[in-house]
C-alpha positions in Angstrom: 6.5 49.3 32.0 6.1 47.3 29.6 3.2 49.7 27.8 6.7 52.2 28.0 8.5 49.8 25.9 5.6 49.2 23.5 6.1 53.0 22.7 9.4 53.1 22.7 10.8 50.6 20.8 9.4 51.6 17.0 11.4 54.7 17.5 15.2 52.2 18.2 17.4 51.3 15.7 17.6 47.7 14.6 20.9 47.7 16.5 19.7 48.9 19.4 16.7 46.5 19.5 19.7 43.9 19.4 21.2 45.1 22.2 18.4 45.3 24.3 17.6 41.3 23.4 20.9 40.8 24.4 20.7 42.4 27.6 17.5 41.4 28.8 19.2 37.9 28.0 22.0 38.6 30.3 19.4 40.2 33.1 17.3 36.5 32.6 20.8 34.3 32.9 22.4 36.0 35.7 19.4 36.0 37.8 18.5 32.4 37.0 22.2 31.7 37.8 21.9 33.1 41.2 20.0 30.6 42.4 17.4 33.3 44.1 15.2 33.5 40.7 11.7 36.2 41.2 9.5 34.4 38.9 8.0 38.2 38.4 11.3 39.4 37.4 12.3 36.5 34.9 8.7 37.1 33.0 8.9 40.9 32.8 12.3 40.4 31.3 10.5 37.8 28.5 7.3 39.8 28.1 10.1 42.3 26.7 11.4 39.9 24.5 8.6 39.1 23.3 7.6 42.4 22.3 11.3 43.5 20.6 10.5 40.4 18.6 7.0 41.8 17.9 8.9 44.6 16.8 11.5 43.0 14.4 8.6 41.3 13.1 7.0 44.0 11.7 9.9 45.4 10.5 
């Protein structure tokens, strides 16, 4: 799944990337706050945030 995002991120606008960051942060927050944390899910969202950060730095 991360390969899909890695290939797709360069095609997104800056605004879309920021929206994606906000979504990933909300998903992590709501998942952790729910008390039924699944580490794999949180790690996937964090990996997505890292890919987005790399894309923003590349630009």
